[in-house]
N, C-alpha and C positions, 0 to 999 in steps of 0.2 A: 498451480505452480509446481512444476516438477521438482524443484529444489526442496519444497516442503515434504513431498512424498518420501524423499530419501533422507530427510532430516539434515539437509545441508544448510544449516542456519546462517553460516557466514555469507553464502550467496543470497539468501533471503534478505539478510540485513543490508547487503550492498545494493540489491535491487530496490528495496524499500527506500533507501537513502536517495538513490537516483530518481525514483518516482517523486519523492518529496520535493526535490529541487525543480524537476521539470514541471510538475503541476503548479508549484508556486510561481514559476516564470509565466505561466498562462493565466494566473490569478484564479486557479481552481483550488481555493484555500481549504475547502472541506476535504478534498482528496489529499492535499498536502498534509493536513493534520492527521488523516487516517494513516498515511504512509509513515509519518513520524511516530505515531502510536505503535505501529507494527515494528518499526526499527527499535524502539525502546523495549518492547516486549521481548524481542529476540535477544537484544543485548542483555536483558535480565534473565534470560532462559526461563521465561514464564510460559509454559505450554498452554495453560488455560487462556492467558491473555493473548497469546499468539493466535489461537483459534478465533477468538472474538474480534481481534484486530483484522484478521484476514477477511472475515465476513463483512465487517464494516468497510474495509477498503474495497472489496468487490462491489458493494452497493454504491459507493461513491464513484468508483471508476465507471460503472454502468451509466450513472447519471451524467457524468462528464461526456462519455462517448455519445450518449443520446443528444446532448446539447450540441456537440460538434457536428453530428450528422445533420441536425436541423440548420445549423449555420452554414454548412458547406455545400 
């Protein structure tokens, strides 16, 4: 995510929030929780937690994308 590379944490938080809602709408609850964790980490300015949350979110997003490819 380009916003992370330039430490634009406001954009990261907003995108995490949007992904949280969008993934909840399609019942991708693990992805929604990962996005929520990233949003919280950014809000708390916790750099170590942000890194872990990004890794977790990337993993969950890849899993959802794989499922969507199989379904569609």
